[in-house]
C-alpha positions as CSV (number, residue, x, y, z in Angstrom):
1,M,148.0,131.6,141.4
2,S,150.3,130.0,138.8
3,N,149.1,126.6,139.9
4,E,145.4,127.5,139.7
5,T,146.0,129.0,136.2
6,A,147.7,125.6,135.1
7,V,144.8,123.5,136.5
8,L,141.6,125.5,135.6
9,P,141.8,125.1,131.8
10,P,141.7,121.1,131.8
11,V,138.8,121.5,134.2
12,A,137.0,124.0,132.2
13,E,137.7,121.9,129.2
14,K,136.3,118.7,130.9
15,K,133.2,120.6,132.0
16,K,132.6,121.6,128.5
17,Y,132.8,118.2,127.2
18,T,130.5,116.8,129.9
19,G,128.0,119.5,129.3
20,F,127.7,118.9,125.7
21,L,127.5,115.1,126.0
22,R,124.6,115.6,128.5
23,K,122.8,117.9,126.0
24,N,123.3,115.5,123.2
25,I,123.6,112.1,124.9
26,R,120.5,110.8,122.8
27,E,121.9,111.8,119.5
28,Y,125.2,110.2,120.2
29,A,123.7,107.2,121.9
30,M,121.5,106.1,118.9
31,F,124.5,106.3,116.4
32,L,126.8,104.3,118.6
33,S,123.9,101.7,119.4
34,L,123.6,101.4,115.7
35,I,127.3,100.6,115.1
36,V,127.3,98.3,118.3
37,I,124.4,96.4,117.0
38,M,125.9,96.1,113.6
39,V,129.2,94.8,115.0
40,F,127.4,92.4,117.4
41,F,125.4,90.7,114.5
42,Q,128.5,91.0,112.1
43,I,130.2,88.9,114.7
44,K,127.4,86.4,115.6
45,T,126.5,85.9,112.0
46,D,130.1,85.1,111.0
47,G,130.5,88.0,108.6
48,T,127.0,87.4,106.9
49,L,125.5,90.8,107.9
50,M,128.2,93.0,106.1
51,M,128.4,90.9,102.8
52,P,127.5,92.9,99.6
53,L,124.3,91.0,98.8
54,N,123.2,91.1,102.5
55,L,123.8,94.9,102.7
56,T,121.9,95.5,99.3
57,N,118.9,93.4,100.7
58,L,119.1,95.4,104.0
59,I,118.6,98.7,102.2
60,L,116.0,97.4,99.9
61,Q,114.1,95.8,102.8
62,N,114.1,99.1,104.9
63,S,113.9,101.8,102.2
64,Y,110.1,102.2,102.4
65,I,110.3,102.3,106.2
66,V,112.8,105.2,106.1
67,I,110.7,107.1,103.3
68,M,107.6,106.8,105.8
69,A,109.7,107.6,108.9
70,L,110.9,110.9,107.4
71,A,107.1,112.0,107.2
72,M,106.0,110.5,110.5
73,L,108.6,112.3,112.1
74,L,106.9,115.5,111.3
75,V,103.6,114.2,112.3
76,I,105.0,113.1,115.8
77,V,107.0,116.3,116.3
78,A,103.7,118.1,115.5
79,G,102.2,116.3,118.5
80,H,100.3,113.7,116.3
81,I,100.4,110.2,115.3
82,D,99.3,108.2,111.9
83,L,98.4,104.6,112.4
84,S,97.2,104.4,108.7
85,V,100.4,104.6,106.8
86,G,100.8,100.8,106.2
87,S,97.3,100.5,105.0
88,V,97.7,103.6,102.7
89,A,101.0,102.1,101.3
90,G,99.2,98.8,100.4
91,F,96.1,100.7,99.0
92,I,98.6,102.8,96.6
93,G,100.4,99.7,95.7
94,A,97.2,98.1,94.7
95,L,96.1,101.3,92.9
96,A,99.3,101.3,90.8
97,A,98.7,97.6,89.9
98,V,95.3,98.1,88.6
99,L,96.4,101.2,86.7
100,M,99.5,99.7,85.2
101,V,98.9,96.0,84.8
102,Q,95.0,95.9,84.2
103,H,94.5,99.2,82.3
104,N,98.0,99.6,80.8
105,V,98.3,103.3,82.0
106,P,101.8,104.5,81.3
107,V,104.1,104.2,84.2
108,V,104.8,108.0,84.8
109,V,101.1,108.9,84.4
110,A,100.2,106.2,87.1
111,T,102.9,107.1,89.4
112,V,101.7,110.7,89.5
113,I,98.1,109.6,90.0
114,C,99.1,107.4,92.9
115,L,101.2,110.3,94.6
116,V,98.2,112.7,94.1
117,A,95.9,110.0,95.5
118,G,98.2,110.0,98.6
119,A,98.1,113.6,98.9
120,I,94.1,113.4,98.9
121,I,94.1,110.7,101.5
122,G,96.6,112.7,103.9
123,A,94.3,115.8,103.3
124,A,91.1,114.0,104.1
125,Q,92.6,112.7,107.3
126,G,94.4,115.8,108.0
127,Y,91.2,117.9,107.7
128,F,89.5,115.8,110.4
129,V,92.5,116.1,112.7
130,A,93.3,119.8,112.1
131,Y,89.8,121.4,111.7
132,T,87.3,119.1,113.4
133,K,89.8,118.3,116.2
134,I,89.2,114.7,116.3
135,P,92.2,113.1,117.8
136,S,94.7,111.8,115.1
137,F,94.7,108.4,116.8
138,I,91.1,108.0,116.1
139,V,91.2,109.4,112.6
140,T,94.1,107.2,111.3
141,L,92.9,104.1,113.2
142,A,89.7,104.7,111.1
143,G,91.8,105.3,108.2
144,M,93.7,101.9,108.7
145,L,90.5,100.1,108.5
146,V,89.0,101.9,105.6
147,F,92.2,101.4,103.5
148,K,92.7,97.9,104.4
149,G,89.2,97.2,103.1
150,L,89.4,99.3,100.0
151,T,92.8,97.3,99.2
152,L,90.9,94.3,99.5
153,A,88.2,95.5,97.3
154,L,90.4,96.9,94.6
155,L,92.3,93.8,94.3
156,D,89.2,91.6,94.7
157,G,91.3,89.4,97.3
158,Q,93.8,88.5,94.7
159,S,97.3,89.5,93.8
160,I,98.0,91.4,90.7
161,G,101.2,91.6,88.7
162,P,103.7,91.7,87.4
163,F,104.6,95.4,86.7
164,P,106.3,96.8,83.8
165,E,110.0,96.4,83.8
166,I,110.8,100.2,84.0
167,F,108.5,100.5,87.3
168,Q,110.4,97.5,88.7
169,K,113.6,99.7,88.4
170,L,112.2,101.9,91.0
171,S,113.2,99.4,93.7
172,S,115.2,96.6,92.0
173,G,117.3,98.6,89.9
174,F,120.9,99.8,90.2
175,I,123.1,102.8,89.3
176,P,124.7,101.9,85.8
177,D,128.4,101.4,86.0
178,V,129.9,103.7,82.9
179,F,133.4,102.0,83.5
180,N,132.2,98.5,83.0
181,H,134.7,97.0,85.6
182,E,134.4,93.3,86.0
183,T,134.5,93.0,89.9
184,L,133.8,96.5,91.2
185,R,131.2,99.1,90.2
186,L,133.5,102.0,90.1
187,T,130.7,104.6,89.3
188,S,129.0,103.6,92.5
189,L,132.2,103.8,94.6
190,L,133.0,107.0,93.1
191,I,129.5,108.6,93.8
192,G,129.8,107.4,97.4
193,F,133.2,109.0,97.7
194,I,132.2,112.3,96.4
195,V,129.0,112.5,98.5
196,A,131.0,111.8,101.6
197,L,133.6,114.4,100.6
198,V,130.9,116.9,99.8
199,L,129.0,116.4,103.2
200,F,132.4,116.6,105.1
201,S,133.2,119.7,103.4
202,M,129.7,121.4,104.0
203,S,130.1,120.3,107.7
204,V,133.3,122.0,108.2
205,R,132.2,125.2,106.4
206,Q,129.2,125.3,108.6
207,R,131.4,125.1,111.6
208,L,133.7,127.8,110.4
209,A,130.7,130.0,109.8
210,H,129.3,129.4,113.3
211,T,132.8,130.0,114.9
212,R,133.1,133.4,113.1
213,Q,129.5,134.3,114.2
214,E,130.6,133.3,117.9
215,M,127.7,130.6,117.9
216,E,128.0,127.7,120.4
217,E,129.5,124.6,118.6
218,E,130.3,121.2,119.6
219,P,133.8,120.5,121.0
220,A,136.4,120.1,118.2
221,A,137.4,116.6,119.1
222,F,133.6,115.5,118.7
223,F,133.1,117.2,115.8
224,W,136.0,115.9,113.9
225,L,135.6,112.4,115.3
226,K,132.0,112.2,114.3
227,N,132.4,113.6,110.7
228,V,135.5,111.6,109.9
229,L,133.9,108.5,111.1
230,F,130.6,109.2,109.3
231,A,132.6,109.9,106.0
232,G,134.6,106.6,106.5
233,I,131.4,104.7,107.0
234,M,129.9,106.1,103.8
235,V,132.9,105.3,101.8
236,Y,133.0,101.8,103.3
237,F,129.5,101.0,102.6
238,S,129.8,102.4,99.1
239,F,132.9,100.0,98.5
240,K,130.8,97.0,99.9
241,L,127.8,97.6,97.7
242,S,130.0,98.2,94.6
243,E,131.3,94.8,95.1
244,Y,127.8,93.5,94.2
245,K,125.7,95.6,91.8
246,G,126.5,99.0,93.1
247,L,124.1,101.9,94.7
248,P,120.4,100.9,94.4
249,N,118.3,103.5,92.7
250,V,116.0,103.5,95.8
251,L,119.2,104.5,97.8
252,I,119.5,107.7,95.8
253,I,115.7,108.4,96.1
254,M,116.0,107.8,100.0
255,S,119.2,109.9,100.5
256,L,117.6,112.9,98.4
257,L,114.7,112.8,100.7
258,I,116.9,112.7,103.7
259,V,118.9,115.6,102.6
260,L,115.5,117.7,101.8
261,Y,114.0,116.8,105.1
262,N,117.0,117.5,107.2
263,F,117.0,121.1,105.4
264,V,113.4,121.7,105.8
265,T,113.6,120.8,109.7
266,N,116.8,122.7,110.5
267,R,116.8,125.7,108.1
268,T,113.2,126.8,107.2
269,T,110.4,128.6,108.9
270,V,108.0,125.8,108.2
271,G,110.4,123.4,110.1
272,R,110.8,125.6,113.0
273,R,106.9,126.1,113.4
274,I,106.2,122.4,113.3
275,Y,108.5,122.1,116.1
276,A,107.0,125.0,118.2
277,L,103.6,123.3,117.4
278,G,104.4,120.2,118.9
279,G,106.2,122.0,122.0
280,N,103.3,124.1,123.0
281,E,100.4,124.4,120.4
282,K,98.5,127.2,122.4
283,A,101.5,129.5,122.6
284,T,102.2,128.8,118.9
285,R,98.7,129.7,117.8
286,L,98.7,132.9,120.0
287,S,102.1,134.0,118.2
288,G,100.0,134.2,115.0
289,I,100.9,131.0,113.4
290,N,97.9,129.0,111.8
291,T,98.5,125.8,113.7
292,S,95.5,124.1,111.9
293,R,96.8,124.6,108.6
294,L,100.2,123.5,109.7
295,T,98.9,120.2,111.0
296,F,96.9,119.9,107.9
297,Y,99.9,120.0,105.8
298,T,102.1,117.7,107.8
299,F,99.3,115.0,107.0
300,I,99.2,115.8,103.3
301,N,103.1,115.2,103.3
302,M,102.5,112.0,105.3
303,G,100.0,110.8,102.5
304,V,102.5,111.5,99.8
305,L,105.4,109.7,101.3
306,A,103.2,106.7,102.3
307,A,102.2,106.7,98.6
308,L,106.0,106.7,97.6
309,A,106.7,103.9,100.0
310,G,103.7,101.9,98.7
311,L,105.0,102.2,95.1
312,V,108.6,101.1,96.1
313,F,107.4,98.2,98.1
314,A,105.1,97.2,95.2
315,A,108.0,97.5,92.8
316,R,110.2,95.4,95.0
317,L,107.8,92.6,95.2
318,N,106.8,93.0,91.5
319,T,103.1,92.4,92.5
320,A,100.5,94.1,94.7
321,T,98.9,91.9,97.3
322,P,95.9,92.3,99.7
323,K,98.2,92.0,102.7
324,A,100.9,94.6,101.6
325,G,101.5,97.2,104.2
326,L,100.6,94.8,107.1
327,G,102.4,96.1,110.3
328,F,104.4,98.9,108.5
329,E,102.9,101.4,110.8
330,L,104.5,99.8,113.9
331,D,108.1,99.7,112.4
332,V,107.7,103.3,111.2
333,I,106.5,104.7,114.5
334,A,109.1,102.6,116.3
335,A,111.8,104.0,114.2
336,C,110.9,107.5,115.1
337,F,110.6,106.9,118.8
338,I,113.9,104.8,118.8
339,G,115.7,107.7,116.9
340,G,114.9,110.1,119.8
341,A,111.3,111.6,118.9
342,S,109.3,112.3,121.9
343,A,105.9,111.0,122.5
344,S,104.7,114.4,123.7
345,G,105.8,116.1,120.6
346,G,108.3,118.9,119.7
347,V,111.3,116.7,119.8
348,G,112.9,114.7,117.1
349,K,115.6,114.9,114.3
350,V,115.5,113.4,110.8
351,M,118.8,111.6,111.3
352,G,117.5,110.1,114.4
353,A,114.5,108.6,112.7
354,V,116.7,107.2,109.9
355,I,119.1,105.7,112.5
356,G,116.1,104.3,114.3
357,A,114.8,102.8,111.1
358,F,118.2,101.1,110.5
359,I,118.3,99.8,114.0
360,M,115.2,97.9,113.4
361,G,116.1,96.8,110.1
362,V,119.7,95.5,111.2
363,M,117.7,93.8,114.2
364,N,115.4,92.1,111.8
365,N,118.0,91.0,109.4
366,G,120.5,89.8,111.9
367,M,117.9,87.9,113.9
368,S,116.5,86.3,110.6
369,I,120.0,85.1,109.7
370,L,120.6,83.6,113.0
371,G,117.2,81.7,112.7
372,I,115.4,83.4,115.7
373,G,111.7,82.9,115.3
374,I,109.3,85.7,114.4
375,D,107.7,85.4,117.8
376,Y,110.9,86.2,119.7
377,Q,111.8,88.8,117.1
378,Q,108.5,90.7,118.0
379,V,109.4,90.3,121.6
380,I,112.7,91.9,121.4
381,K,111.5,94.7,119.1
382,G,108.8,95.5,121.6
383,L,111.3,95.7,124.4
384,V,113.7,98.1,122.5
385,L,110.8,100.3,121.5
386,L,109.7,100.3,125.4
387,A,113.3,101.2,126.5
388,A,113.7,103.9,123.9
389,V,110.4,105.6,125.1
390,W,111.5,104.9,128.8
391,V,114.8,106.8,128.1
392,D,112.8,109.6,126.6
393,V,110.5,110.1,129.7
394,Y,113.5,109.6,132.2
395,Y,115.5,112.4,130.7
396,K,112.3,114.7,130.3
397,N,111.7,114.2,134.0
398,K,115.3,114.7,135.0
C-alpha cells in the first residue's frame, strides 16, 4: 500500500495537467503559435522584425484590424457574420474627410457624428438580421456593396486630405515623455511596466479568490508560467517601443477596448447571453431572453467599432481614398477564426481574436520584409485560415 501511495499522486498530477491541456489546447496553441511565428520571422529577417520602428509600424498597421475584430468576435459568437465592415470603415473615413476637410467641422464634433453614423449603419443591418430574419451573410454582403458605392459617391472618385493635425494624432501620435530622456522614452516604459504589474496582480488575486471558493483552476505551473511570460513580454515590448517614439496613442485606445470587451464577455450578463445565443438560439429564446434584441445590439456595436477603425485608418493615411477598407473584412474574420472562434457560433475569446489579428499582422509584415509577393502572401494566409477552421471542426467532432 505504501508503494501505491507513493505512486498515485504523480499519476493524478499528470492526469490533471493532461486534462487541463486537452480542455484549453486551442487557447495555449494560439499564444505559442504567435511566439513561434515571431521568433521564426525574427531569425529569417536578421532581427528586422523586432526593431523598434518595425514594431511601431506593426501596431499601427494592425490597430484597426484588432479594433474591428473585438466587435466581429461578438457577431460570430452570436452565430452571425458581417461582410460589410471594410466598406463601412472606408465610408466613415470618407465622411470624416468631407466634414473636417471640406466643411471645417471641428474634429470632436465630426468624430461624434462619424461614430453615430456607424451605430446607425449597424442598427440598420442589425434590424434586417434580427427582426426580418434575413441571413446576416446576405444583409452584410448587400451592405458591403452599398457602402462601397456610397464611398465613391461621397468622395466623387477622388482622395480628400490632409486631415487636421489633431486628428492625425489619433493614429500617428505618441504618449509624450515627461522625463525628456534623449534615447529612451521613460514615460512609455514606466506605463508598460505598471500595466504589466497591475495585470499580473489582478490574475493572482483572481486565482486566490477562486481557490478560496474551491472553484476549478488551472494548474499552478501553467498559471505562473503563463502570467510571468505575459508580463515579461509586455515589459519587453514597452522597452522596444520606448527606444523609438514610445507608446502610440492608438495602442492605448486598443488596450482599453481589449480590457473592456474582455470584461463584458467574461463578467457581464450580456456577455453570457451572447454566448448562449450562439450556442443554442432556440433554447436561449425559450429561457426568456430577447434574442432578436441581443442580435440587434451586437450589430450596432459592430457598426460603432467599424466606424472607429475607419477613423483610425483615415488618420494614419492622412487622407480618405475610394479604396480605403478594401479587404479589411477578410482579415478581421480570419483573425477571429484563427483566434479560436467557432464558425457555428457560441465559442471564442477576446484575447484569441487579438492574438489571431497579430498572427495575421506578423505574417504580413514578415513576408513583406522577406520580399514575398502579395500573390503568395494571399495563398499562405488562406491556408492558415483553412487550417484554423479545420482544427475547430476536428476538435468539435472529436
